[in-house]
N, C-alpha and C positions, 0 to 999 in steps of 0.2 A: 596241375592235372595229375602229375605223378603221385602226389599225396592222396588225391581222391581215389586213384586206382588202387593204391595200397590199402586204403581204408575199406574199399569195397571188397577186396580180396580177403582181408582179415575178417570182415563181417560175414562173408560167405562161409569161410572156414568155421567161424563160430557157430553159425546156424546149423551147419552139418553136424558139428560136434554135439550141439545141444539136442538135436533131433535123435542122435544115437543114444545119448544119455537117457532121454525120455523113454524110448522103446526098450532099452536094456532094463531100466527100472521097472517097466510094466511087465516084462517077461519074468523078472525075479519075483515081483509081487504075485503074479499068476501062479508061479510054482509053489507058493506058500499058502495063498488064500484064494486061489482061483480068480473068478471074475472081479470080486471086490478088491482083491489084492492088485490086480492089473490096473484098475482105475487109480488106486492109491499110489502105485508105483509111477504111473504116468504123471500124476500131479506133483509128486516129489521130484521127478526128473525135470518137470517144467520149472520148478523153483531153482534147481541147479543151473538150468539153461539161462534163467534170468540173471543169476549171479555171474555166469560166464560172460554174457554179453556186456554187462556193465563193467566187468574187469577189463575186457578188450577195449571198450571205449575210453577208459581211463588211461590205459597204456598207450593207445595210439594218438590220443589228443594232447598228451603232455608235451610233445615236441612238434606240434602241428603249426609251425610258424607260417604266417602268410608270406608267399613268395615276394611280393612287392616290399613288404616290411623288411624282409631279409636283405634284399638287394639294396634298398635305400640306406639301411643301417650299415651295410658293408661299405657302401660308398662314403658314408659319413665318417666311418673309422679310417678309411683310406685318406680322406682329406686331413684328418688329425695327424696322421703319420707324415703326409707330404709337408705339412706346415710345422712339424715338430722342431726343426732346426732353424726356423725363421726364414727359410729360403724355399721358393717354389720352383723345383727343377722340372724342366720340360720332359726329361727322360722319365721322371716318375709319373707325370701326368699321362704321357704316352703309354706307359706300362699299364696303368689302370684302364685307360680307354681300350687298349688292345685286348686286355684280359676280358673285359665285359663284352666286347664285340665277338671275341672267339667263343665265349661261353653261351651268350644269349642271342647272337645275331645282331646285325647293325641296327635294324629297325627297333628291336626291343631295347638295345643299349642306348640308342638315341632317346627313347621314351624315358628311360630311367634317369638319364642325365638332365633332360628337360624338367622332369618332376623335381629332381634334387635342386636344380638351379632356381626354380620358381617358388618352391615351397619350403625347402630345408636349408639351403646354403646361407640364407640371410639370418637364420637363427643361430644362437650360440650353442655349439654342440658340447655336451657334457659326457666325458668318457665313461663315467660310472653309470649313467643312464643307458648309454648305448650297449655297454657290456652286459648290463643287467638283463636286457631283452634277450640276448643270446644265451645267457645262463638259464633263464626261465623257459626258453622256447626251442632250444636246440640241444642235441646230444653232445657229450664231451668230445667225441670223435670229430664232429663238425667244427667245434671251437678250435681244435688243433689245426684244422685246415685253414681256418680264418687267420690264425696267427702266422702260419706258413705264408699265406698270401701277403700279409702285411710286411713280413720280412722281405719278401720279394720286391715290394714297393720301395722300401728303404734302401735296398741294394741295387735298384735300377740304375743309379748313377755310378755304380761300381764301388761304392763305399757306404758302410753303415756308421754314422757318427755316434759319438757317445750319447748325445741328446736323443737321437732316434732310438738308440738301444734302450735308454731309460724309459722312453715312451712305450716302446714295445713291451718292456717289463711290466709297466703299469697296466697295459691291455691284458697281458697274460694273467696278472693278479686279479684284475676285475672280472675276467672270465673264469676264474677259479681253476686255472691250469696248474698242475703240479710243477715244481721247480725243475725236476729232472726232465720233464717233457719240454719245458722252455729251453733248457740248456741243450737238449737234443736237437731241437729245430734251429737254435742259434748256431750250432756247430755245422749245420748244413750250408750256412751262408758265410760265417766268419771262420776262416781256415786256420787251424793250429795243428801241431804235431800229434796231439791226442784226440783229434776230431772223431776218428772212427770209434773210439771208446765212448766218447760223449754221445754220439748218435745212438749207440746201442745201450747207453745208460749203464755202463759197467766201469769198474776200476781198471786202470792200465795193468794191474797185476793179475787180472782175471785169467783163469785157466782156459784151455781149449773147450772143455765141457761147458764152462760158464759162458763162453762166447757163443757157443751153439745154442744154449738155452736162451740167452738174451736175444739172439737173432730170431728164434721162433716166437718169442714174446712180442718183439717189436714188429715183426712181419705181420703178425696177427692184428696188432693194434692199428697199423697203417694200411692194411689191405683195403683196396678200393671197395670190395664187397661190403665192408662195414658201413659204407655210406649209400648203399643201394636204396633208391627212392628219395635221396636227399637232393639238394640243389646241385645241378651239374657242375657249377664252378668249383665246388668243394671236392668233387671226385677227381678233378685234374690235380689238385694239390696232393691228394692221397696217393695218386699214381707217382708223382714226383718224389714224395717222401719214401714210398715203397722202394723206388729205385736207389735212393740214397742209403737206405738200410741195407739193401743187397750189396751195394758197393763197399760199405763199411765192413760188412761181414767178410766179403771176399778179400779185402785188404788185410784184415786181422788174421784170417786163415793162412794167407800166403806168408805173413810175417811170422807166424808161429809154427810153420812147417820147416 
């Protein structure tokens, strides 16, 4: 529904812009050739309106993933991470279920799990096919949130094993995420002394100005507003990462003062 509202809004904006273009072209035409010029200008404006509408349709449809497809594929990726180390931990199962219920409500979450169990669970899930859907139908920012969610699953039992980390690396690669972005999200879950630097994607020798610049860049990248109109589950991940970026920045600023 959110996507439909977004498309409607963009369409209305496009119509208003197109109408303005037609009348402006008509006025310019009239000023040069009077009535014939006005008609010609109106026709030329109509042509540009046509181009504008088609451009908007291309931009808005390129990432218009079906909500059910998104949710089922997300659940399928979750299953791959849960089974990555050969053990199915109850804490990881509970994490996924709790996440879906909190984001979609119990009734919708139950429906997603039923569909997954009856139609998808029995099939062999191929990571490359799952990630390809997200690459083709979701924005880069959304794929960052998906990776963050999958890290959360692996960490639900309090530890991310090497096998799980390798699987997460494959997911990131399949979704065409940059290595610095992968390392940044990884640093939010696997704690090391240089975590704050990794989260902000900067060198430990970075100056105070470089730290500030990196913070502005990362805050912009992970700001929840970047996902306005996207699946609500992804917005929660953006909010969590946004807080981690802020914490990393504050840590480094205290350290350098």
